[in-house]
N, C-alpha and C positions, 0 to 999 in steps of 0.2 A: 577823829583819829581811826576808830575801827573801820569805817568805810574805806579809808585809804589803804589800810593793811589788806583788806579783802580784795581791793582792786589790784594791789601789787601782787598778791598771790595768784589771781586770775591771769594777770599779765605774764607772770613767770611760767605758769602752766601752758599758756598759749605759745610762748617762745620755745618751750621744750617740744611741744607738739609740732611746731613748724620745723625745727631741726630734725626731729625724728622722721617726719614725712619726706624730707629732702633726701634721706638715705634709702628711700624706696619702700615698697609694701612688705618685702621680706623682713627687713629690719624692724619695721613698725609692728609686724606680727610677733617677732621675737621679743621686742621690748614689752609688749603687752603680756605675753606669756611668762617671761622671765622676771619682770620687774613689777608691773602694775598688778598682776593677778595675785601675787604674794600679799600685797597690802590689802587688796579687796577681801581676800579670804581671812586674813588675820586682823584686819582693822588697825593696821600699823601704818607708820609713815617712814618708809625706808628709801623711797625713790627720790629722784632729783639729782642735780649735779651742783657742785660747789667748788670754786677755786679757792685754795688756801694760800694766801700770800704772806703768811706769817713766818715762813722759814727761808726758803731760797728757791732758786730756779730748778733745783733738783727735786722739789716737792711737787706731787701730782694732785690734780683736783680730785675731789671725792665723786665717785659714781657707784651706784649700788651694784653688787655682784649678781650675776645670773643665778637664779634659784637652782636650776638643774646642775650647773657647774659646781656650786658649793656642795650640793648633796653628793654628786658623783665623785668628786675629788676626796671628800672626807671619807666616803666609803672605800676608796682606793687605799687611803692611808690606814684605815682600820684593817683591811685585809693584809697589807704589808707588815703591819706591826703585830698582828695577832693579839696575844694576851697582854702585851705591853700597852695597847691602845687605851684601855680603861684607866691605866695608871699615869699616863702622860697628859698633862694639862693642855687644853686647846686655847690658843691665843690668836685673836684676829688682829693683825697689824694694820693700822690705819683704818680703824673699824667704822668710821663714819657714823651712820645711823643704826649700826648694830645688826644689819641683815644676816651676816654669816654667824654671829653669835646665836641668833635666834634659830637659824637652820640647824646648827649643831645641837642646841638644847632640845629642839623638837625631836631630833633623831636619836640622840645618844645621852640625853640628860639623865635618864635613870641608870644607865650603864656606867657613866663616868664617875671616877672617884674624886675628881676635882671639878669645881664649877668652871665653865668656860668664861673667859674674859676677853675684852677688847682693849686696845690702847689707841687713843685718838688725841691728836694734838689740839684740835679745835673744840673748845669747851661747848659751843652751841650745838655742834653735831653730837657730842657725847651726851649732852642733856636729852636730846631727842632719842638717842639710842637707849638710854636708861629708862625713859618713859615707855618706849616700845617693849623693853624687857619686863618692866613692871606690869604692863597691860596684859602680857601673856603669862604672868605669874612666875617667871623664872628668876626674879629677884629673890624669891623666898629660898632658893637653893644656892644663892651666892653669885649668880651670873651678873656681870656688870661691865661697864666700859669706863676705864680709867682715863683721866685727862693727863697726858704726859707725852714726852718725846719717846719714840720707840727705842731709842738708844739707851734708855733707862730701864729696859725690860727686866733686868735682874732684880730691880726693886719690887717687882710685882709677882714674881713666881718663885716657888721653892719646891719643885718636884723633881723626880728622877729623870724626866725627859719632857719634851715639848712637841706638840704639833702646832705649827705656825702657819697662818693663812695671810700672806701679803698679796693684795691685788695691786701690784705695781704702785705702792704708795709713795715711793721715792727711789732715786737711783744715784749713781755716781758715788761720791764720798759719803753721803748719808747712808746709803745701802751698805757700803763697805764697812763703815763704823758699826752699824747695826750687826752685821755678820760677825765682826770681831768680838762683840759682847757675848756672842753665843758659843764661842770657841770651846769652852769646857763643859757645855751642856749637850747631851745627846738630843738631837731634834730632827724633825722632818719638816720640810718646807712644802706647803701647797702654794705654788707660786703662779698666780694668774697674770697674764700679759708679761711674761718673764724676760724683760729687757736685759737683765743681768745674768742670763743663763750661762754664758761663757765664763763669767767671773766665778760662779759656783763651781764649775768644772775645774777651773784653775786652782781652786782652793780645796780640792779633795772631796767634793760632794759626788754622790752617785745618783744618777737619774733612775728612779724606780719606774716611772711611767710618764708619758707626755702625750699631748694632743694638740695638733695644729687646727684651730677652728676657722670659721668664716670671719669672725670678728676678734678683736683684742680680748673681749670679755669671755670668749670660750676657747682661748688658747692658753695652755697651762703646762707646767711640769711639776712633778713631785720628786723632790730631791732629798736624799738622806745625808746627814752630816757624817764626817769621818770619826767624830767622837763616839 
């Protein structure tokens, strides 16, 4: 059985390499810099892609965030919030393998008054995320990824405000229901690949900053709630 598992892993890596190479050398270089290098430096497992068929057609497959995008956008949120930033809890929505929780903890773990958390529907991805968190020691300060539907977010937070990082984890009615759960909580969305940008504007959000990148992974908006 172990040899089969090893062969399967090699085959998956080969398939990913083929898909990346088909997008050209520029994307291959970006993928290495933004995805692979993070894992090499930290000895973590955050890369890869996984389709989650447990919810609906509105649910998006998991893909790791670009390191520079996570860092840059979190920095933008910090500047916009000023002194509030340390008091608002950071929540990665559709956390996958926990990449963005790790980036936040590395940059702001000592400043934050609340531990960063992720919410991930897929239990297997969440287990990998929590193993990554433990490997870097951030479990000792309470960082973790919860297995749950993001629409249950109120069960996992109890702070005066939230900084939320969705990398297009879902859209349509799922996204709208998620937003309705946040109505009474002051929050800021760091929204990567923001397919529901117009919905946010229609519901009173203010765009604080945005960037149109070369790829979906480096296109983002930072939107403040009206609450």
